[in-house]
C-alpha positions in Angstrom: -0.3 0.0 0.1 1.5 3.2 -0.8 1.4 6.2 1.5 -0.3 8.9 -0.1 -0.7 13.1 1.3 -4.2 12.4 0.1 -5.4 9.9 2.4 -5.1 12.2 4.7 -6.4 15.3 2.9 -9.4 13.5 2.8 -10.0 11.8 5.8 -9.5 15.6 7.1 -12.3 16.8 4.8 -14.9 15.1 5.9 -14.5 15.4 9.2 -14.3 18.5 8.9 -17.6 19.4 6.6 -20.5 17.6 5.9 -19.7 18.9 1.8 -19.6 16.4 -0.9 -15.7 16.6 -2.6 -14.5 15.9 -5.6 -11.2 14.6 -6.5 -9.8 15.3 -9.9 -6.7 14.6 -12.3 -4.4 12.9 -15.0 -5.8 9.3 -16.0 -3.3 6.4 -13.8 -2.4 8.7 -10.2 -4.2 7.0 -8.3 -7.4 8.7 -7.1 -9.8 6.0 -7.0 -7.7 3.7 -4.8 -7.2 6.2 -2.7 -10.8 6.9 -2.4 -11.5 3.5 -1.7 -9.0 2.7 0.9 -10.8 5.5 2.7 -14.2 4.0 2.1 -13.4 0.7 3.8 -13.7 3.4 7.3 -17.6 3.2 6.4 -19.5 0.7 7.5 -21.2 0.4 3.9 -19.6 2.2 0.5 -21.0 2.0 -2.7 -19.1 2.3 -6.0 -20.5 3.4 -9.2 -18.5 4.0 -12.1 -19.7 5.5 -14.9 -17.0 4.1 -17.5 -17.5 0.7 -16.6 -21.3 0.9 -15.9 -22.6 2.8 -18.7 -25.4 2.1 -18.6 -25.6 3.9 -15.3 -25.5 6.8 -17.2 -28.8 6.8 -17.9 -30.3 5.5 -15.2 -29.4 8.9 -13.6 -30.1 11.4 -16.6 -33.7 12.7 -16.1 -33.2 12.4 -12.0 -35.6 14.7 -10.5 -34.1 15.6 -6.8 -32.4 13.5 -4.3 -35.3 11.0 -3.6 -35.8 10.4 -7.0 -32.1 9.8 -7.7 -31.5 7.7 -4.5 -34.1 5.0 -5.3 -32.4 4.7 -8.6 -29.4 4.1 -6.6 -30.9 1.5 -4.2 -31.9 -0.1 -7.5 -28.5 -0.6 -9.4 -26.5 -2.0 -5.6 -26.9 -4.7 -3.3 -25.1 -3.5 -0.7 -27.4 -1.8 1.8 -27.4 2.5 2.1 -27.0 3.2 6.3 -28.0 6.3 6.8 -25.2 8.5 8.5 -22.8 5.5 8.2 -22.7 5.0 3.9 -19.8 6.9 1.7 -21.0 6.5 -2.4 -18.7 7.1 -5.0 -19.3 8.5 -7.8 -16.7 7.2 -10.5 -15.6 9.0 -13.5 -18.3 11.9 -13.5 -17.1 13.1 -16.5 -19.1 10.7 -18.2 -21.7 11.9 -16.4 -22.1 16.3 -15.4 -25.2 15.8 -14.5 -24.6 14.0 -11.1 -21.9 16.3 -10.1 -25.0 18.9 -10.5 -27.4 16.9 -8.4 -24.8 16.5 -5.7 -26.5 19.9 -4.3 -29.4 18.6 -3.6 -28.1 15.2 -2.4 -25.9 16.7 0.2 -28.8 19.3 1.4 -30.7 15.7 1.9 -28.4 15.1 4.4 -28.2 11.3 4.8 -25.3 9.5 3.5 -22.1 11.4 3.3 -20.6 11.5 -1.3 -17.3 11.8 -3.1 -17.3 11.4 -6.7 -13.5 11.4 -9.0 -12.7 12.1 -12.4 -10.2 12.2 -15.2 -10.2 15.5 -16.6 -9.2 14.2 -20.1 -11.4 16.1 -23.0 -13.7 17.9 -20.3 -12.8 20.3 -17.9 -14.5 19.6 -14.7 -13.8 22.6 -13.0 -15.8 24.9 -15.2 -19.3 23.3 -14.7 -21.6 25.9 -15.4 -24.0 23.8 -12.5 -20.9 23.7 -10.2 -22.1 23.5 -6.7 -21.3 25.8 -5.1 -21.2 25.9 -1.0 -21.9 22.0 -1.5 -19.0 20.5 -3.2 -14.5 20.6 -2.3 -12.2 19.7 -5.3 -9.1 18.4 -5.1 -6.4 18.0 -7.4 -4.6 15.2 -7.5 -1.2 14.4 -8.8 1.4 11.1 -9.5 3.8 11.1 -6.5 6.3 13.6 -5.7 9.6 13.1 -4.2 8.6 12.7 -0.1 5.4 10.7 -0.9 8.4 8.7 -3.1 11.2 7.6 -0.8 8.2 7.8 2.2 7.1 4.4 0.0 11.0 2.7 -0.3 12.0 3.5 2.9 12.7 6.3 4.3 11.4 7.1 7.5 9.7 10.3 9.4 12.4 11.2 11.6 15.3 11.2 8.2 12.1 13.6 6.3 12.2 15.7 9.3 15.7 16.8 9.1 16.0 17.3 5.5 12.6 19.9 6.5 14.8 21.3 9.7 17.8 21.6 7.6 16.6 23.7 4.8 14.0 26.3 7.1 17.2 26.5 8.8 19.2 26.8 5.8 22.0 24.3 7.3 24.1 21.8 5.5 22.0 17.6 5.8 25.1 15.2 6.7 26.9 14.0 3.8 26.2 10.8 4.3 22.0 11.5 4.2 22.6 13.9 1.1 23.9 10.8 -1.0 21.7 8.6 -0.4 18.6 11.3 -0.9 20.6 12.4 -4.0 21.0 8.6 -5.0 17.3 7.9 -4.8 16.3 11.3 -6.6 17.6 10.1 -9.7 16.4 7.3 -8.9 12.3 9.0 -8.9 13.9 11.1 -11.9 13.4 7.6 -13.8 10.8 6.2 -11.7 8.5 8.8 -11.3 5.4 9.0 -9.3 2.8 6.6 -11.1 1.6 4.2 -8.7 1.9 1.7 -11.0 5.3 2.4 -11.6 6.2 2.6 -8.0 4.5 -0.6 -6.9 6.8 -2.5 -9.4 10.0 -0.7 -8.5 8.8 -1.6 -5.2 8.0 -5.4 -5.4 10.7 -6.2 -8.2 13.9 -3.5 -8.5 13.1 -4.1 -12.0 13.6 -0.9 -14.4 12.8 -3.1 -17.3 9.0 -3.5 -15.4 9.1 -0.3 -14.7 9.2 0.8 -18.0 6.7 -1.6 -19.6 4.3 -0.1 -16.9 5.2 3.2 -17.6 4.6 2.7 -21.7 1.4 1.2 -20.9 0.1 4.5 -19.5 1.3 6.2 -22.2 -0.7 4.2 -24.8 -3.2 4.5 -22.2 -3.0 8.5 -23.1 -2.2 8.1 -26.4 -5.9 6.1 -27.1 -7.6 9.1 -24.9 -6.6 11.6 -27.7 -7.7 9.7 -30.1 -11.0 9.3 -28.1 -11.3 12.5 -26.3 -10.9 14.7 -29.4 -11.2 12.7 -32.6 -10.6 16.1 -34.3 -7.7 17.4 -32.8 -6.0 13.9 -32.2 -2.8 14.4 -34.9 -1.9 17.9 -33.2 -2.7 17.4 -29.9 0.2 14.0 -30.2 2.6 15.4 -32.1 3.0 18.0 -29.3 2.4 14.7 -27.0 5.7 13.5 -28.5 7.8 16.6 -28.4 8.0 17.7 -25.3 11.0 15.7 -24.5 12.8 17.0 -27.4 11.0 20.3 -27.2 13.0 20.8 -23.2 16.4 18.9 -24.7 16.0 22.4 -26.7 18.4 25.5 -25.5 15.3 27.4 -24.3 12.8 24.6 -23.2 10.1 26.7 -25.6 8.1 25.3 -28.0 8.3 26.5 -31.6 5.3 25.6 -33.3 7.9 25.9 -37.0 8.8 22.2 -35.9 5.5 21.4 -36.0 4.6 23.1 -39.1 6.1 25.6 -41.2 3.2 28.0 -41.7 2.3 27.7 -38.0 -0.1 30.2 -36.3 -0.8 29.3 -31.8 -4.2 30.3 -32.5 -4.6 27.0 -34.2 -2.9 24.9 -32.3 -3.8 26.4 -28.6 -6.7 23.7 -28.2 -4.2 21.1 -27.9 -2.0 22.8 -25.7 -4.8 23.5 -23.8 -6.8 19.5 -24.1 -3.0 18.1 -23.1 -2.4 20.8 -20.2 -6.4 20.3 -19.0 -6.1 16.1 -19.1 -4.0 16.4 -16.3 -1.1 15.3 -19.7 0.9 18.4 -19.4 2.4 21.1 -17.2 2.5 24.3 -18.7 5.1 27.2 -17.5 4.2 30.7 -19.0 6.3 33.5 -18.9 5.8 36.6 -17.1 7.4 39.6 -18.7 8.5 40.9 -14.9 9.0 38.9 -11.7 6.1 40.8 -9.3 3.8 39.9 -7.4 1.1 39.2 -9.4 2.6 37.2 -11.3 -0.3 36.2 -13.5 -0.6 40.0 -14.3 2.5 39.7 -16.1 1.8 36.2 -17.7 2.2 36.3 -21.8 -0.4 34.3 -23.2 0.9 32.4 -25.5 5.0 32.2 -24.4 5.4 28.6 -22.5 7.2 25.9 -22.3 5.7 22.6 -21.5 6.6 19.5 -19.0 5.3 16.0 -18.9 3.0 15.3 -16.0 5.2 12.7 -14.2 9.2 12.6 -14.7 9.3 8.6 -15.1 7.0 8.9 -18.2 9.1 11.5 -19.2 12.3 8.9 -18.6 10.8 6.3 -20.3 10.2 8.9 -23.7 13.8 9.3 -24.3 16.0 6.7 -25.4 15.8 2.9 -24.0 19.3 3.0 -22.0 19.2 6.3 -20.5 17.4 4.7 -17.0 20.9 3.1 -15.8 22.7 6.1 -16.6 20.5 8.6 -15.3 20.8 6.7 -12.0 24.6 6.1 -12.1 24.6 10.1 -12.5 26.7 10.2 -16.2 27.7 13.5 -17.0 27.6 12.8 -20.2 23.8 13.2 -20.2 21.6 16.3 -20.0 20.3 16.4 -16.6 19.2 19.7 -17.5 15.8 18.7 -18.5 14.9 16.2 -16.3 15.9 18.0 -13.4 13.8 21.0 -15.0 10.4 18.3 -15.4 10.5 17.3 -11.5 10.7 21.0 -10.3 7.9 21.9 -12.5 6.1 18.8 -11.5 6.7 19.3 -7.8 5.7 22.8 -7.4 2.7 21.7 -8.9 2.1 19.1 -7.3 2.4 21.2 -4.0 -0.6 24.0 -5.6 2.4 26.8 -6.8 1.7 28.1 -10.2 5.4 28.1 -12.2 5.8 31.0 -14.6 9.7 31.6 -15.9 10.7 34.8 -16.4 13.1 35.4 -19.9 14.2 39.0 -21.2 17.1 40.1 -23.9 18.8 42.4 -22.2 18.5 40.3 -17.9 18.8 36.9 -19.2 16.3 33.9 -18.6 15.4 32.8 -15.6 14.5 29.2 -15.0 11.5 29.6 -12.7 9.7 32.0 -10.7 7.4 31.4 -8.3 5.3 33.2 -5.1 5.2 32.2 -2.2 4.1 33.9 1.2 3.3 37.1 -0.4 6.9 37.3 -2.3 8.3 36.7 -5.7 10.2 33.3 -5.2 13.5 33.0 -7.9 14.8 29.6 -8.8 17.6 28.0 -10.7 17.9 24.5 -11.7 21.6 23.3 -12.4 22.6 20.1 -13.1 26.2 20.7 -13.5 28.7 21.6 -11.4 29.5 24.8 -12.7 25.7 26.4 -10.7 27.6 28.8 -9.4 27.2 30.7 -12.9 23.5 32.6 -13.5 24.5 35.7 -15.0 20.3 35.8 -15.1 19.4 35.6 -11.4 23.1 37.4 -10.5 21.0 40.5 -13.1 17.5 39.6 -11.5 19.1 40.2 -8.1 21.3 43.2 -8.8 18.2 44.7 -10.0 17.0 47.8 -7.6 13.4 47.8 -8.8 11.9 44.0 -8.1 14.4 44.6 -4.9 13.7 40.3 -3.9 15.1 39.2 -1.2 16.0 35.5 -1.9 16.7 33.3 -4.8 16.5 29.3 -4.8 19.7 27.8 -7.2 19.0 24.0 -6.6 22.0 21.7 -7.4 24.3 18.3 -7.0 26.0 19.8 -3.6 24.7 20.7 -0.3 23.6 23.4 1.0 24.9 27.0 1.9 23.6 30.3 1.4 25.9 32.9 0.2 23.9 36.3 1.2 20.9 36.1 -1.3 21.3 33.1 -2.4 20.3 29.8 -1.2 22.3 26.8 -3.1 20.2 23.5 -2.1 20.2 20.2 -2.8 17.5 19.5 -6.0 15.5 17.4 -4.0 14.7 20.3 -1.4 12.4 20.9 -4.0 10.2 19.3 -1.9 9.6 21.6 1.2 8.6 24.2 -1.2 5.1 24.8 -0.4 1.8 27.2 -0.3 1.4 28.1 4.4 -1.6 27.3 5.4 -2.2 30.8 6.7 -4.4 31.6 9.5 -7.4 34.4 7.3 -6.9 38.1 7.8 -9.5 39.6 9.7 -10.2 43.3 8.7 -13.5 45.3 10.4 -13.8 48.7 9.7 -14.4 51.3 12.5 -18.2 52.8 11.4 -18.5 53.7 15.1 -18.6 58.2 13.8 -21.4 57.3 11.3 -23.8 55.8 13.7 
């Protein structure tokens, strides 16, 4: 059983609210498994999968009100519905969006608890016109992040806590521990965070078997492309196949002419968005200035495209690269895989990554908003990690007045002025703070 952060999130969610929860994300990332595990804590657990059971879509279509829905549900299952002690799970709800709308009435009725899951493949569930605001929370789920990965392969919580303390205190990690965690990070670049691939590695330590699982996932994604968007499937698959070579390019940005000599962004825009909304790829947009809020400085058609899972990226490269990555061979360009791993980690932690590019000052790999400030990030895979012209230019710019920057590299942690040189695995500690709400009340006493 893989230990996932989402398991704790779901448990806490249902302890603090009567609302339903919709868990979304790409295919094969473990949504259904985690929900089923949570379902074991109820006396009764009912699961309706709208892909495996397509007739269920017709059964619920046209239902009027909660009583009608529950009557139809009781006719579909032999599992007893126990008031207050039953969790009802609607899986793959993108096939039955009416059920998302109906959740409002079911939650209001109050007899049972509800949880939903859906892939973003072809359907933007978060943009449903009748999303039941106030009755349903939405949680995005991703492949295992690095902390989850090392926990699953045997690193105990005390070691992870010591690494977190080193990051927060800005002190070096014990050299033996550092070398072992770096070895695990290189392993993570190959295995990635797809639950089936991680499980296969844990049970076999066989990288060929892991890659076979990853290739199955890639084939599944390509079948979904053909199934969900047949009109644009050639564009989408071509872009998907171009992610690895584009990441190896000098500027890592998509050059549309590689798709078509006369290509225009408008023609391909929906294909890029499909990959992003499906959770199959991660887009990182350019910002014109490293100022808060970064969203306002975002460029609409300048972006980098990363694979949603670092292990799938490695599986798309030439065969045999896996062992060379684990050994840390110097003739491999680690830059692209390191950057993909960082992008994946940031997104999994709810942080929107951007990058900065300026002809005069140069390019920063990532810029993010953290604790109300802009944090520039450089990712360095080689020994020359202290050479970072663009980062130096930005940090010296009085206009931006940036207080700190991070250079993720292979070496141990140290601080030089405003620059934190940190081992690449410490990206797992970049997380949004759970800050308490800020309250403000206007004094109207003089007007009363």
